[in-house]
C-alpha positions as CSV (number, residue, x, y, z in Angstrom):
1,M,-47.0,17.2,-72.9
2,L,-47.6,18.0,-69.3
3,I,-44.0,18.6,-68.6
4,K,-44.0,21.4,-71.2
5,M,-47.0,23.2,-69.6
6,D,-46.4,26.5,-67.8
7,L,-47.0,26.1,-64.0
8,E,-50.3,28.0,-64.0
9,K,-51.8,25.8,-66.7
10,Y,-50.6,22.6,-65.0
11,L,-52.2,23.8,-61.8
12,E,-55.5,24.6,-63.4
13,N,-55.5,21.2,-65.1
14,A,-54.9,19.5,-61.8
15,K,-58.1,21.2,-60.5
16,T,-60.4,19.8,-63.1
17,S,-62.3,16.5,-63.3
18,E,-60.0,15.4,-66.0
19,P,-57.7,12.5,-64.9
20,Y,-54.5,14.2,-66.0
21,P,-52.4,15.3,-64.3
22,G,-53.2,13.0,-61.4
23,G,-51.3,12.3,-58.2
24,G,-48.6,10.2,-59.8
25,S,-47.8,12.9,-62.4
26,V,-47.7,15.6,-59.6
27,A,-45.5,13.3,-57.5
28,A,-42.9,13.0,-60.3
29,Y,-42.9,16.8,-60.7
30,V,-42.6,17.5,-57.0
31,G,-39.7,15.0,-56.8
32,A,-37.9,16.9,-59.5
33,L,-38.4,20.1,-57.6
34,G,-37.1,18.5,-54.4
35,A,-33.9,17.5,-56.3
36,A,-33.7,21.0,-57.8
37,L,-33.8,22.7,-54.5
38,N,-30.7,20.8,-53.3
39,I,-28.9,21.6,-56.5
40,M,-29.6,25.2,-55.7
41,V,-28.1,24.7,-52.2
42,A,-24.9,23.3,-53.8
43,E,-24.8,26.3,-56.2
44,L,-25.1,28.7,-53.2
45,S,-22.4,26.8,-51.3
46,Y,-19.6,26.8,-53.9
47,G,-16.9,29.3,-53.2
48,K,-18.2,30.3,-49.8
49,K,-15.9,30.2,-46.7
50,Q,-17.9,27.3,-45.2
51,Y,-17.6,25.2,-48.3
52,E,-13.9,26.0,-48.9
53,G,-13.2,24.8,-45.4
54,L,-14.7,21.4,-46.0
55,P,-12.5,18.3,-46.5
56,E,-11.9,17.5,-50.2
57,E,-13.8,14.2,-49.8
58,T,-16.9,16.1,-48.6
59,K,-16.6,18.7,-51.4
60,K,-16.5,15.8,-53.9
61,E,-19.7,14.3,-52.2
62,I,-21.5,17.6,-52.9
63,T,-20.3,18.0,-56.4
64,D,-21.0,14.4,-57.3
65,G,-24.4,14.7,-55.7
66,H,-25.1,17.9,-57.6
67,E,-24.3,16.1,-60.9
68,K,-26.3,13.0,-59.9
69,L,-29.4,15.0,-58.9
70,N,-29.4,16.6,-62.3
71,E,-29.5,13.1,-63.8
72,Y,-32.4,12.1,-61.5
73,I,-34.3,15.3,-62.6
74,E,-33.9,14.2,-66.2
75,R,-35.3,10.8,-65.3
76,L,-38.3,12.3,-63.4
77,K,-39.3,14.8,-66.1
78,P,-40.7,12.2,-68.6
79,L,-42.4,10.4,-65.7
80,V,-44.6,13.4,-65.3
81,D,-46.2,12.4,-68.6
82,E,-45.7,8.7,-68.5
83,D,-47.6,8.3,-65.2
84,S,-50.6,10.0,-66.8
85,S,-50.6,7.5,-69.7
86,S,-49.5,4.4,-67.8
87,F,-53.1,3.3,-67.1
88,T,-54.0,3.5,-70.8
89,A,-53.1,-0.2,-71.4
90,V,-55.6,-1.2,-68.7
91,L,-58.4,0.9,-70.1
92,E,-57.7,-0.4,-73.6
93,A,-57.7,-4.0,-72.4
94,F,-61.1,-3.7,-70.8
95,K,-62.5,-2.7,-74.2
96,M,-61.3,-5.9,-75.8
97,P,-64.0,-8.4,-77.0
98,K,-65.0,-11.2,-74.6
99,E,-67.4,-13.4,-76.5
100,T,-65.3,-16.5,-76.9
101,D,-63.1,-18.3,-74.4
102,E,-60.0,-17.3,-76.5
103,E,-61.1,-13.7,-76.4
104,K,-61.8,-13.8,-72.7
105,A,-58.3,-15.3,-72.0
106,A,-56.6,-12.7,-74.2
107,R,-58.5,-9.9,-72.6
108,S,-57.7,-11.2,-69.1
109,K,-54.0,-11.4,-69.9
110,A,-54.0,-7.9,-71.5
111,I,-55.7,-6.5,-68.3
112,Q,-53.1,-8.1,-66.1
113,D,-50.2,-6.9,-68.3
114,G,-51.8,-3.4,-68.2
115,Y,-51.9,-3.3,-64.4
116,V,-48.2,-4.3,-64.3
117,I,-47.4,-1.4,-66.6
118,A,-49.6,0.9,-64.5
119,L,-47.6,0.1,-61.4
120,K,-44.1,0.1,-62.9
121,V,-44.2,3.8,-63.8
122,P,-44.9,5.0,-60.3
123,L,-42.6,2.4,-58.9
124,E,-39.8,4.0,-61.0
125,T,-40.8,7.4,-59.8
126,A,-40.5,6.3,-56.2
127,T,-37.2,4.5,-56.9
128,V,-35.7,7.6,-58.4
129,C,-36.9,9.8,-55.6
130,V,-35.4,7.5,-53.0
131,D,-32.1,7.3,-54.9
132,A,-32.0,11.1,-54.9
133,M,-32.7,11.2,-51.2
134,N,-29.6,8.9,-50.6
135,L,-27.5,11.9,-51.7
136,L,-29.0,14.5,-49.4
137,E,-27.3,13.8,-46.1
138,T,-24.2,15.7,-47.1
139,F,-26.3,18.7,-48.3
140,A,-28.1,18.7,-45.0
141,K,-24.8,18.6,-43.0
142,N,-22.6,20.7,-45.2
143,G,-24.7,22.9,-47.5
144,S,-24.9,26.7,-47.0
145,A,-26.5,27.5,-43.6
146,H,-28.3,30.3,-45.4
147,A,-30.1,27.7,-47.5
148,I,-30.7,25.0,-44.9
149,T,-34.5,25.5,-45.2
150,D,-34.3,24.7,-48.9
151,V,-32.6,21.4,-48.0
152,G,-35.5,20.7,-45.7
153,C,-38.1,21.5,-48.3
154,G,-36.2,19.3,-50.9
155,V,-36.1,16.4,-48.4
156,L,-39.9,16.8,-47.8
157,F,-40.7,17.1,-51.5
158,L,-38.7,14.0,-52.4
159,A,-40.1,11.9,-49.5
160,A,-43.7,13.0,-50.4
161,A,-43.1,12.3,-54.1
162,A,-41.8,8.8,-53.3
163,E,-44.7,7.9,-51.1
164,G,-47.3,9.6,-53.3
165,A,-46.1,7.5,-56.2
166,L,-46.2,4.4,-54.1
167,F,-50.0,4.9,-53.5
168,N,-50.5,4.2,-57.2
169,V,-48.3,1.1,-56.9
170,Y,-50.3,-0.3,-53.9
171,I,-53.7,0.3,-55.5
172,N,-52.7,-1.4,-58.8
173,L,-51.2,-4.3,-56.9
174,Q,-54.7,-5.1,-55.7
175,A,-55.6,-6.1,-59.2
176,I,-52.6,-8.4,-59.8
177,K,-53.6,-12.0,-59.7
178,D,-50.2,-13.5,-60.0
179,E,-49.2,-14.0,-56.3
180,E,-45.5,-14.2,-57.0
181,K,-45.5,-10.9,-58.9
182,R,-47.8,-9.3,-56.3
183,V,-45.6,-10.3,-53.4
184,S,-42.4,-9.2,-55.2
185,Y,-43.7,-5.8,-56.2
186,K,-45.1,-5.2,-52.7
187,K,-41.8,-6.1,-51.1
188,E,-40.0,-3.6,-53.3
189,A,-42.6,-0.9,-52.6
190,D,-42.5,-1.5,-48.8
191,E,-38.7,-1.2,-48.8
192,L,-38.9,2.1,-50.8
193,K,-41.5,3.5,-48.4
194,E,-39.4,2.6,-45.3
195,K,-36.2,4.0,-46.8
196,A,-38.0,7.3,-47.7
197,R,-39.5,7.7,-44.3
198,T,-36.2,6.8,-42.5
199,M,-34.1,9.2,-44.5
200,R,-36.8,12.0,-44.3
201,D,-36.8,11.8,-40.5
202,A,-33.0,11.6,-40.2
203,Y,-32.3,14.5,-42.5
204,L,-35.0,16.7,-41.0
205,D,-33.4,16.2,-37.6
206,I,-30.1,17.6,-39.1
207,V,-32.0,20.5,-40.7
208,Y,-33.7,21.5,-37.5
209,D,-30.4,21.2,-35.6
210,R,-28.9,23.8,-38.0
211,L,-31.8,26.3,-37.9
């Protein structure tokens, strides 16, 4: 499993001509790191004078965000491997026989089903990363000033992970023949991309103001 590799081995594998890990797998891992950095900021904030002076509602936002970010990391970890295997269904479908009309129809359907699987995994990665970003405003505004650069790195990592995963959504969409499905998935991907970019820019403005 890729997620069980040590960092050096994962890095070396990414350098090879082997398809795994690819950009989608790396995106999921980078997203998890982005969430982890903001958890660290929360840990560094607890008990400090700045944190203790915050309104109780704000403290709850941070502690709830801390808990939720851990949940998002647990969702991203398996996606590091699932993204690498998500295209397998497409590859297997292309190997199916195509001598008769029935075989051709079955093969065509399997290929289309495979492309849907191949785009759903990175779409989930992007969704989780954007959901995690939704929690970061309070970290940017109220997290320890000594760790504000870590907030910024976390924001950048999650935004990059979301958009990196969406590259795989968009490229697989090109193979989807069902127009209704293609339009629906593209709309979802476009919305995620816009949300990630909007939050990234807004949160980075806060980070730079606190530097």
